[in-house]
A tleap script that builds the chain and sets N, CA, C and O, in Angstrom:
source leaprc.protein.ff14SB
mol = sequence {
  NGLY ASN LEU GLU ALA TYR GLU ALA ALA SER
  SER PRO ILE VAL LEU ASN ASN PRO SER VAL
  VAL PRO GLN GLN GLN ALA THR THR THR PRO
  GLU PRO VAL VAL ALA PRO ASN THR GLN ALA
  PRO PRO VAL ALA GLY SER LYS PRO SER ASP
  VAL ASN SER GLN TYR PHE GLU GLU VAL LEU
  GLY LYS LEU GLN ALA ALA SER GLY SER GLY
  LYS MET GLY LEU LYS GLU ASN LEU SER ALA
  SER GLU ALA GLU ASP LEU SER LYS ALA ILE
  LEU ASP MET ARG ALA MET LEU LEU ASP GLU
  LEU GLY ASN GLY ILE PRO PRO GLY THR ASN
  THR PHE CGLU
}
set mol.1.N position { -48.141 103.008 66.744 }
set mol.1.CA position { -47.655 103.818 65.700 }
set mol.1.C position { -46.158 103.746 65.573 }
set mol.1.O position { -45.599 102.720 65.185 }
set mol.2.N position { -45.510 104.846 65.906 }
set mol.2.CA position { -44.070 104.955 65.703 }
set mol.2.C position { -43.284 104.059 66.659 }
set mol.2.O position { -42.221 103.557 66.293 }
set mol.3.N position { -43.792 103.849 67.884 }
set mol.3.CA position { -43.103 103.019 68.854 }
set mol.3.C position { -43.035 101.571 68.390 }
set mol.3.O position { -41.999 100.919 68.525 }
set mol.4.N position { -44.147 101.063 67.837 }
set mol.4.CA position { -44.153 99.688 67.337 }
set mol.4.C position { -43.204 99.536 66.145 }
set mol.4.O position { -42.516 98.521 66.037 }
set mol.5.N position { -43.155 100.520 65.257 }
set mol.5.CA position { -42.269 100.467 64.100 }
set mol.5.C position { -40.809 100.485 64.555 }
set mol.5.O position { -39.976 99.769 63.999 }
set mol.6.N position { -40.498 101.306 65.567 }
set mol.6.CA position { -39.134 101.364 66.088 }
set mol.6.C position { -38.742 100.039 66.714 }
set mol.6.O position { -37.650 99.528 66.461 }
set mol.7.N position { -39.633 99.475 67.536 }
set mol.7.CA position { -39.334 98.196 68.190 }
set mol.7.C position { -39.153 97.083 67.160 }
set mol.7.O position { -38.277 96.232 67.313 }
set mol.8.N position { -39.972 97.085 66.120 }
set mol.8.CA position { -39.865 96.058 65.078 }
set mol.8.C position { -38.540 96.202 64.323 }
set mol.8.O position { -37.902 95.207 63.977 }
set mol.9.N position { -38.144 97.425 64.079 }
set mol.9.CA position { -36.905 97.658 63.337 }
set mol.9.C position { -35.683 97.360 64.181 }
set mol.9.O position { -34.654 96.957 63.638 }
set mol.10.N position { -35.762 97.547 65.508 }
set mol.10.CA position { -34.589 97.359 66.350 }
set mol.10.C position { -34.518 95.967 66.955 }
set mol.10.O position { -33.540 95.648 67.630 }
set mol.11.N position { -35.520 95.133 66.733 }
set mol.11.CA position { -35.484 93.784 67.304 }
set mol.11.C position { -34.537 92.904 66.490 }
set mol.11.O position { -34.358 93.124 65.292 }
set mol.12.N position { -33.929 91.906 67.141 }
set mol.12.CA position { -33.009 91.028 66.419 }
set mol.12.C position { -33.740 90.248 65.330 }
set mol.12.O position { -34.920 89.920 65.457 }
set mol.13.N position { -33.017 89.967 64.277 }
set mol.13.CA position { -33.591 89.224 63.158 }
set mol.13.C position { -33.536 87.744 63.506 }
set mol.13.O position { -32.506 87.229 63.941 }
set mol.14.N position { -34.646 87.080 63.309 }
set mol.14.CA position { -34.722 85.649 63.579 }
set mol.14.C position { -34.887 84.946 62.244 }
set mol.14.O position { -35.785 85.266 61.465 }
set mol.15.N position { -34.012 83.988 61.990 }
set mol.15.CA position { -34.114 83.211 60.758 }
set mol.15.C position { -35.234 82.205 60.895 }
set mol.15.O position { -35.482 81.684 61.982 }
set mol.16.N position { -35.915 81.931 59.789 }
set mol.16.CA position { -36.977 80.936 59.813 }
set mol.16.C position { -36.413 79.562 60.161 }
set mol.16.O position { -37.047 78.797 60.888 }
set mol.17.N position { -35.231 79.247 59.649 }
set mol.17.CA position { -34.615 77.957 59.911 }
set mol.17.C position { -33.197 78.217 60.416 }
set mol.17.O position { -32.293 78.430 59.608 }
set mol.18.N position { -32.983 78.204 61.726 }
set mol.18.CA position { -31.669 78.524 62.269 }
set mol.18.C position { -30.570 77.535 61.855 }
set mol.18.O position { -29.389 77.854 61.985 }
set mol.19.N position { -30.930 76.351 61.363 }
set mol.19.CA position { -29.904 75.396 60.959 }
set mol.19.C position { -29.310 75.746 59.599 }
set mol.19.O position { -28.287 75.184 59.208 }
set mol.20.N position { -29.943 76.668 58.876 }
set mol.20.CA position { -29.415 77.092 57.577 }
set mol.20.C position { -28.501 78.284 57.814 }
set mol.20.O position { -28.941 79.334 58.281 }
set mol.21.N position { -27.253 78.117 57.495 }
set mol.21.CA position { -26.272 79.175 57.670 }
set mol.21.C position { -25.914 79.696 56.287 }
set mol.21.O position { -25.643 78.907 55.382 }
set mol.22.N position { -25.908 81.010 56.110 }
set mol.22.CA position { -25.539 81.534 54.790 }
set mol.22.C position { -24.136 81.057 54.404 }
set mol.22.O position { -23.213 81.079 55.218 }
set mol.23.N position { -23.996 80.630 53.159 }
set mol.23.CA position { -22.701 80.144 52.684 }
set mol.23.C position { -21.821 81.312 52.291 }
set mol.23.O position { -22.286 82.321 51.761 }
set mol.24.N position { -20.540 81.149 52.565 }
set mol.24.CA position { -19.587 82.165 52.146 }
set mol.24.C position { -19.357 82.013 50.647 }
set mol.24.O position { -19.431 80.917 50.090 }
set mol.25.N position { -19.078 83.137 50.021 }
set mol.25.CA position { -18.770 83.079 48.603 }
set mol.25.C position { -17.450 82.356 48.419 }
set mol.25.O position { -16.496 82.570 49.166 }
set mol.26.N position { -17.413 81.501 47.416 }
set mol.26.CA position { -16.178 80.792 47.121 }
set mol.26.C position { -15.143 81.786 46.607 }
set mol.26.O position { -15.426 82.617 45.744 }
set mol.27.N position { -13.951 81.680 47.155 }
set mol.27.CA position { -12.889 82.559 46.674 }
set mol.27.C position { -12.070 81.803 45.647 }
set mol.27.O position { -11.627 80.679 45.882 }
set mol.28.N position { -11.882 82.426 44.532 }
set mol.28.CA position { -11.097 81.794 43.481 }
set mol.28.C position { -9.913 82.689 43.163 }
set mol.28.O position { -9.996 83.914 43.243 }
set mol.29.N position { -8.844 82.071 42.811 }
set mol.29.CA position { -7.666 82.810 42.410 }
set mol.29.C position { -7.787 83.096 40.928 }
set mol.29.O position { -7.954 82.170 40.135 }
set mol.30.N position { -7.706 84.366 40.536 }
set mol.30.CA position { -7.837 84.670 39.115 }
set mol.30.C position { -6.678 84.068 38.328 }
set mol.30.O position { -5.548 83.975 38.807 }
set mol.31.N position { -6.997 83.669 37.119 }
set mol.31.CA position { -5.969 83.134 36.235 }
set mol.31.C position { -4.980 84.245 35.907 }
set mol.31.O position { -5.394 85.374 35.646 }
set mol.32.N position { -3.679 83.948 35.914 }
set mol.32.CA position { -2.714 84.987 35.547 }
set mol.32.C position { -2.848 85.351 34.077 }
set mol.32.O position { -3.095 84.499 33.223 }
set mol.33.N position { -2.681 86.620 33.810 }
set mol.33.CA position { -2.741 87.101 32.440 }
set mol.33.C position { -1.357 86.952 31.842 }
set mol.33.O position { -0.379 87.485 32.365 }
set mol.34.N position { -1.287 86.228 30.747 }
set mol.34.CA position { -0.005 85.995 30.100 }
set mol.34.C position { -0.027 86.700 28.755 }
set mol.34.O position { -0.910 86.478 27.928 }
set mol.35.N position { 0.967 87.554 28.559 }
set mol.35.CA position { 1.064 88.263 27.281 }
set mol.35.C position { 1.419 87.268 26.187 }
set mol.35.O position { 2.209 86.351 26.411 }
set mol.36.N position { 0.850 87.442 25.026 }
set mol.36.CA position { 1.196 86.528 23.943 }
set mol.36.C position { 2.671 86.656 23.582 }
set mol.36.O position { 3.229 87.754 23.579 }
set mol.37.N position { 3.281 85.544 23.285 }
set mol.37.CA position { 4.700 85.548 22.921 }
set mol.37.C position { 4.815 86.000 21.478 }
set mol.37.O position { 4.397 85.295 20.559 }
set mol.38.N position { 5.382 87.176 21.287 }
set mol.38.CA position { 5.467 87.733 19.943 }
set mol.38.C position { 6.791 87.437 19.266 }
set mol.38.O position { 6.968 87.742 18.087 }
set mol.39.N position { 7.720 86.848 19.996 }
set mol.39.CA position { 8.991 86.521 19.388 }
set mol.39.C position { 9.406 85.126 19.811 }
set mol.39.O position { 8.991 84.628 20.857 }
set mol.40.N position { 10.217 84.513 18.996 }
set mol.40.CA position { 10.701 83.180 19.297 }
set mol.40.C position { 11.637 83.239 20.494 }
set mol.40.O position { 12.391 84.202 20.639 }
set mol.41.N position { 11.602 82.230 21.350 }
set mol.41.CA position { 12.515 82.237 22.491 }
set mol.41.C position { 13.952 82.098 22.013 }
set mol.41.O position { 14.210 81.463 20.991 }
set mol.42.N position { 14.885 82.689 22.746 }
set mol.42.CA position { 16.286 82.601 22.330 }
set mol.42.C position { 16.791 81.165 22.421 }
set mol.42.O position { 16.390 80.397 23.296 }
set mol.43.N position { 17.656 80.835 21.519 }
set mol.43.CA position { 18.276 79.522 21.520 }
set mol.43.C position { 19.420 79.549 22.524 }
set mol.43.O position { 20.180 80.516 22.578 }
set mol.44.N position { 19.544 78.492 23.317 }
set mol.44.CA position { 20.594 78.442 24.333 }
set mol.44.C position { 21.962 78.657 23.692 }
set mol.44.O position { 22.294 78.043 22.679 }
set mol.45.N position { 22.736 79.531 24.296 }
set mol.45.CA position { 24.071 79.806 23.797 }
set mol.45.C position { 24.121 80.835 22.685 }
set mol.45.O position { 25.205 81.192 22.224 }
set mol.46.N position { 22.971 81.317 22.246 }
set mol.46.CA position { 22.971 82.314 21.172 }
set mol.46.C position { 23.133 83.705 21.763 }
set mol.46.O position { 22.826 83.927 22.934 }
set mol.47.N position { 23.604 84.617 20.974 }
set mol.47.CA position { 23.787 86.003 21.397 }
set mol.47.C position { 22.786 86.865 20.650 }
set mol.47.O position { 22.576 86.669 19.452 }
set mol.48.N position { 22.157 87.827 21.345 }
set mol.48.CA position { 21.241 88.732 20.648 }
set mol.48.C position { 22.017 89.598 19.660 }
set mol.48.O position { 23.152 89.998 19.919 }
set mol.49.N position { 21.381 89.876 18.525 }
set mol.49.CA position { 22.096 90.657 17.509 }
set mol.49.C position { 21.672 92.115 17.466 }
set mol.49.O position { 22.298 92.917 16.774 }
set mol.50.N position { 20.605 92.477 18.203 }
set mol.50.CA position { 20.218 93.879 18.163 }
set mol.50.C position { 21.122 94.695 19.083 }
set mol.50.O position { 21.663 94.182 20.063 }
set mol.51.N position { 21.272 95.964 18.750 }
set mol.51.CA position { 22.209 96.852 19.444 }
set mol.51.C position { 21.859 96.998 20.918 }
set mol.51.O position { 22.748 96.947 21.768 }
set mol.52.N position { 20.578 97.178 21.236 }
set mol.52.CA position { 20.184 97.367 22.633 }
set mol.52.C position { 20.530 96.141 23.465 }
set mol.52.O position { 21.106 96.270 24.545 }
set mol.53.N position { 20.185 94.959 22.977 }
set mol.53.CA position { 20.451 93.740 23.744 }
set mol.53.C position { 21.946 93.512 23.917 }
set mol.53.O position { 22.387 93.048 24.968 }
set mol.54.N position { 22.717 93.832 22.905 }
set mol.54.CA position { 24.171 93.701 23.029 }
set mol.54.C position { 24.696 94.649 24.108 }
set mol.54.O position { 25.591 94.293 24.874 }
set mol.55.N position { 24.126 95.867 24.162 }
set mol.55.CA position { 24.544 96.823 25.182 }
set mol.55.C position { 24.145 96.321 26.574 }
set mol.55.O position { 24.911 96.457 27.528 }
set mol.56.N position { 22.938 95.739 26.688 }
set mol.56.CA position { 22.483 95.219 27.973 }
set mol.56.C position { 23.410 94.099 28.456 }
set mol.56.O position { 23.709 94.005 29.647 }
set mol.57.N position { 23.856 93.261 27.532 }
set mol.57.CA position { 24.804 92.198 27.881 }
set mol.57.C position { 26.121 92.799 28.369 }
set mol.57.O position { 26.722 92.296 29.318 }
set mol.58.N position { 26.563 93.863 27.726 }
set mol.58.CA position { 27.803 94.546 28.116 }
set mol.58.C position { 27.677 95.113 29.530 }
set mol.58.O position { 28.591 94.981 30.343 }
set mol.59.N position { 26.528 95.748 29.815 }
set mol.59.CA position { 26.300 96.327 31.145 }
set mol.59.C position { 26.239 95.210 32.191 }
set mol.59.O position { 26.766 95.364 33.293 }
set mol.60.N position { 25.606 94.098 31.852 }
set mol.60.CA position { 25.555 92.970 32.776 }
set mol.60.C position { 26.968 92.498 33.105 }
set mol.60.O position { 27.273 92.213 34.264 }
set mol.61.N position { 27.822 92.413 32.105 }
set mol.61.CA position { 29.218 92.027 32.344 }
set mol.61.C position { 29.921 93.004 33.266 }
set mol.61.O position { 30.670 92.592 34.152 }
set mol.62.N position { 29.687 94.295 33.067 }
set mol.62.CA position { 30.294 95.315 33.935 }
set mol.62.C position { 29.799 95.175 35.374 }
set mol.62.O position { 30.580 95.291 36.318 }
set mol.63.N position { 28.496 94.924 35.538 }
set mol.63.CA position { 27.930 94.760 36.876 }
set mol.63.C position { 28.511 93.521 37.552 }
set mol.63.O position { 28.848 93.555 38.735 }
set mol.64.N position { 28.624 92.442 36.807 }
set mol.64.CA position { 29.188 91.219 37.383 }
set mol.64.C position { 30.658 91.428 37.772 }
set mol.64.O position { 31.108 90.934 38.806 }
set mol.65.N position { 31.392 92.158 36.940 }
set mol.65.CA position { 32.809 92.422 37.236 }
set mol.65.C position { 32.964 93.322 38.458 }
set mol.65.O position { 33.965 93.231 39.170 }
set mol.66.N position { 31.979 94.193 38.707 }
set mol.66.CA position { 32.069 95.132 39.825 }
set mol.66.C position { 31.467 94.577 41.107 }
set mol.66.O position { 31.584 95.205 42.158 }
set mol.67.N position { 30.825 93.416 41.046 }
set mol.67.CA position { 30.170 92.887 42.246 }
set mol.67.C position { 31.205 92.357 43.231 }
set mol.67.O position { 32.284 91.903 42.853 }
set mol.68.N position { 30.839 92.431 44.500 }
set mol.68.CA position { 31.748 91.977 45.550 }
set mol.68.C position { 31.083 92.049 46.904 }
set mol.68.O position { 29.857 92.100 47.000 }
set mol.69.N position { 31.883 92.054 47.944 }
set mol.69.CA position { 31.351 92.042 49.309 }
set mol.69.C position { 31.450 93.404 49.981 }
set mol.69.O position { 31.273 93.517 51.194 }
set mol.70.N position { 31.730 94.432 49.197 }
set mol.70.CA position { 31.840 95.780 49.751 }
set mol.70.C position { 30.491 96.465 49.857 }
set mol.70.O position { 29.439 95.830 49.789 }
set mol.71.N position { 30.551 97.766 50.024 }
set mol.71.CA position { 29.348 98.583 50.163 }
set mol.71.C position { 28.439 98.411 48.950 }
set mol.71.O position { 28.899 98.456 47.809 }
set mol.72.N position { 27.158 98.216 49.200 }
set mol.72.CA position { 26.124 98.066 48.170 }
set mol.72.C position { 26.383 96.876 47.241 }
set mol.72.O position { 25.929 96.866 46.097 }
set mol.73.N position { 27.111 95.880 47.736 }
set mol.73.CA position { 27.359 94.683 46.951 }
set mol.73.C position { 28.414 94.831 45.876 }
set mol.73.O position { 28.526 93.988 44.986 }
set mol.74.N position { 29.191 95.904 45.955 }
set mol.74.CA position { 30.246 96.144 44.972 }
set mol.74.C position { 31.583 95.700 45.543 }
set mol.74.O position { 31.737 95.538 46.754 }
set mol.75.N position { 32.553 95.505 44.644 }
set mol.75.CA position { 33.883 95.130 45.133 }
set mol.75.C position { 34.468 96.290 45.925 }
set mol.75.O position { 34.201 97.457 45.637 }
set mol.76.N position { 35.258 95.953 46.911 }
set mol.76.CA position { 35.782 96.961 47.829 }
set mol.76.C position { 36.778 97.905 47.170 }
set mol.76.O position { 36.881 99.063 47.576 }
set mol.77.N position { 37.506 97.445 46.173 }
set mol.77.CA position { 38.525 98.287 45.542 }
set mol.77.C position { 38.031 98.926 44.244 }
set mol.77.O position { 38.828 99.203 43.348 }
set mol.78.N position { 36.723 99.160 44.140 }
set mol.78.CA position { 36.150 99.798 42.949 }
set mol.78.C position { 36.606 101.255 42.908 }
set mol.78.O position { 36.373 102.011 43.851 }
set mol.79.N position { 37.256 101.643 41.813 }
set mol.79.CA position { 37.757 103.022 41.711 }
set mol.79.C position { 36.606 103.976 41.400 }
set mol.79.O position { 35.532 103.553 40.970 }
set mol.80.N position { 36.840 105.241 41.618 }
set mol.80.CA position { 35.828 106.264 41.339 }
set mol.80.C position { 35.471 106.287 39.861 }
set mol.80.O position { 34.304 106.456 39.507 }
set mol.81.N position { 36.469 106.118 38.993 }
set mol.81.CA position { 36.186 106.149 37.552 }
set mol.81.C position { 35.382 104.922 37.129 }
set mol.81.O position { 34.517 105.022 36.259 }
set mol.82.N position { 35.659 103.750 37.742 }
set mol.82.CA position { 34.864 102.542 37.443 }
set mol.82.C position { 33.423 102.734 37.911 }
set mol.82.O position { 32.483 102.345 37.218 }
set mol.83.N position { 33.256 103.330 39.081 }
set mol.83.CA position { 31.915 103.574 39.614 }
set mol.83.C position { 31.148 104.544 38.724 }
set mol.83.O position { 29.962 104.346 38.464 }
set mol.84.N position { 31.822 105.593 38.258 }
set mol.84.CA position { 31.177 106.557 37.354 }
set mol.84.C position { 30.791 105.906 36.041 }
set mol.84.O position { 29.696 106.141 35.529 }
set mol.85.N position { 31.682 105.085 35.486 }
set mol.85.CA position { 31.415 104.380 34.233 }
set mol.85.C position { 30.209 103.450 34.396 }
set mol.85.O position { 29.342 103.382 33.524 }
set mol.86.N position { 30.168 102.745 35.512 }
set mol.86.CA position { 29.056 101.833 35.789 }
set mol.86.C position { 27.748 102.605 35.946 }
set mol.86.O position { 26.710 102.192 35.430 }
set mol.87.N position { 27.805 103.719 36.654 }
set mol.87.CA position { 26.620 104.551 36.843 }
set mol.87.C position { 26.093 105.077 35.510 }
set mol.87.O position { 24.887 105.056 35.266 }
set mol.88.N position { 26.988 105.544 34.658 }
set mol.88.CA position { 26.592 106.052 33.348 }
set mol.88.C position { 25.991 104.936 32.499 }
set mol.88.O position { 24.987 105.144 31.818 }
set mol.89.N position { 26.602 103.755 32.540 }
set mol.89.CA position { 26.100 102.622 31.760 }
set mol.89.C position { 24.688 102.230 32.208 }
set mol.89.O position { 23.833 101.926 31.376 }
set mol.90.N position { 24.446 102.239 33.526 }
set mol.90.CA position { 23.117 101.902 34.049 }
set mol.90.C position { 22.091 102.943 33.619 }
set mol.90.O position { 20.978 102.592 33.227 }
set mol.91.N position { 22.456 104.224 33.690 }
set mol.91.CA position { 21.538 105.284 33.262 }
set mol.91.C position { 21.241 105.191 31.764 }
set mol.91.O position { 20.102 105.395 31.343 }
set mol.92.N position { 22.265 104.883 30.958 }
set mol.92.CA position { 22.046 104.705 29.517 }
set mol.92.C position { 21.123 103.522 29.255 }
set mol.92.O position { 20.233 103.596 28.408 }
set mol.93.N position { 21.337 102.434 29.984 }
set mol.93.CA position { 20.498 101.252 29.824 }
set mol.93.C position { 19.050 101.584 30.210 }
set mol.93.O position { 18.113 101.161 29.533 }
set mol.94.N position { 18.876 102.331 31.285 }
set mol.94.CA position { 17.531 102.735 31.719 }
set mol.94.C position { 16.841 103.529 30.618 }
set mol.94.O position { 15.671 103.289 30.321 }
set mol.95.N position { 17.555 104.470 30.013 }
set mol.95.CA position { 16.982 105.279 28.933 }
set mol.95.C position { 16.576 104.394 27.758 }
set mol.95.O position { 15.519 104.601 27.161 }
set mol.96.N position { 17.407 103.411 27.423 }
set mol.96.CA position { 17.093 102.503 26.323 }
set mol.96.C position { 15.840 101.685 26.636 }
set mol.96.O position { 14.976 101.509 25.776 }
set mol.97.N position { 15.747 101.185 27.873 }
set mol.97.CA position { 14.585 100.388 28.262 }
set mol.97.C position { 13.303 101.227 28.237 }
set mol.97.O position { 12.264 100.764 27.767 }
set mol.98.N position { 13.382 102.455 28.742 }
set mol.98.CA position { 12.211 103.331 28.712 }
set mol.98.C position { 11.804 103.649 27.288 }
set mol.98.O position { 10.612 103.731 26.990 }
set mol.99.N position { 12.772 103.831 26.402 }
set mol.99.CA position { 12.476 104.070 25.003 }
set mol.99.C position { 11.774 102.853 24.392 }
set mol.99.O position { 10.806 103.002 23.647 }
set mol.100.N position { 12.264 101.653 24.708 }
set mol.100.CA position { 11.626 100.439 24.196 }
set mol.100.C position { 10.213 100.289 24.747 }
set mol.100.O position { 9.316 99.834 24.037 }
set mol.101.N position { 10.008 100.667 26.009 }
set mol.101.CA position { 8.663 100.596 26.586 }
set mol.101.C position { 7.709 101.540 25.864 }
set mol.101.O position { 6.567 101.180 25.575 }
set mol.102.N position { 8.177 102.733 25.578 }
set mol.102.CA position { 7.331 103.725 24.932 }
set mol.102.C position { 7.132 103.486 23.448 }
set mol.102.O position { 6.035 103.686 22.925 }
set mol.103.N position { 8.178 103.063 22.772 }
set mol.103.CA position { 8.130 102.965 21.317 }
set mol.103.C position { 8.186 101.539 20.795 }
set mol.103.O position { 8.027 101.319 19.594 }
set mol.104.N position { 8.408 100.579 21.661 }
set mol.104.CA position { 8.536 99.194 21.240 }
set mol.104.C position { 9.949 98.909 20.762 }
set mol.104.O position { 10.758 99.814 20.557 }
set mol.105.N position { 10.216 97.637 20.594 }
set mol.105.CA position { 11.521 97.233 20.078 }
set mol.105.C position { 11.515 97.509 18.587 }
set mol.105.O position { 10.584 97.100 17.894 }
set mol.106.N position { 12.520 98.188 18.079 }
set mol.106.CA position { 12.542 98.494 16.643 }
set mol.106.C position { 12.425 97.221 15.809 }
set mol.106.O position { 13.058 96.215 16.131 }
set mol.107.N position { 11.622 97.249 14.740 }
set mol.107.CA position { 11.423 96.038 13.937 }
set mol.107.C position { 12.743 95.548 13.346 }
set mol.107.O position { 13.597 96.342 12.951 }
set mol.108.N position { 12.888 94.237 13.296 }
set mol.108.CA position { 14.061 93.641 12.700 }
set mol.108.C position { 15.278 93.624 13.589 }
set mol.108.O position { 16.337 93.156 13.172 }
set mol.109.N position { 15.156 94.130 14.823 }
set mol.109.CA position { 16.327 94.162 15.686 }
set mol.109.C position { 16.230 93.169 16.834 }
set mol.109.O position { 17.151 93.085 17.647 }
set mol.110.N position { 15.153 92.424 16.922 }
set mol.110.CA position { 14.992 91.512 18.046 }
set mol.110.C position { 15.265 90.063 17.656 }
set mol.110.O position { 14.621 89.145 18.162 }
set mol.111.N position { 16.212 89.867 16.763 }
set mol.111.CA position { 16.544 88.519 16.334 }
set mol.111.C position { 17.809 88.044 17.013 }
set mol.111.O position { 18.598 88.842 17.518 }
set mol.112.N position { 17.991 86.755 17.018 }
set mol.112.CA position { 19.177 86.162 17.611 }
set mol.112.C position { 19.999 85.528 16.518 }
set mol.112.O position { 19.455 84.980 15.560 }
set mol.113.N position { 21.331 85.600 16.659 }
set mol.113.CA position { 22.226 85.015 15.659 }
set mol.113.C position { 22.329 83.530 15.869 }
set mol.113.O position { 23.038 82.850 15.127 }
savepdb mol mol.pdb
quit
């Protein structure tokens, strides 16, 4: 009765053909998802004409001018007012980027001259 059922359930499983080993599932790397390109790529040497991109270029210039071998990768003689200006510019840029993420790039402003 119950003893035979227990012994049958607890006994090791024997394969009918021990030479057959279950195959592992093939692992595949999923194809990367690429967003469709909705705008033409910028032409080398061209400047963006929309206000946000022009501001981002300005902030990039400020960051490059402030870079150096000092604390946090900044130049050692960075004044407090320069640091504040840079901090404000980064926060403004962040707000602009978040706005673009939420609302999209305003139509007609993503062109290059």
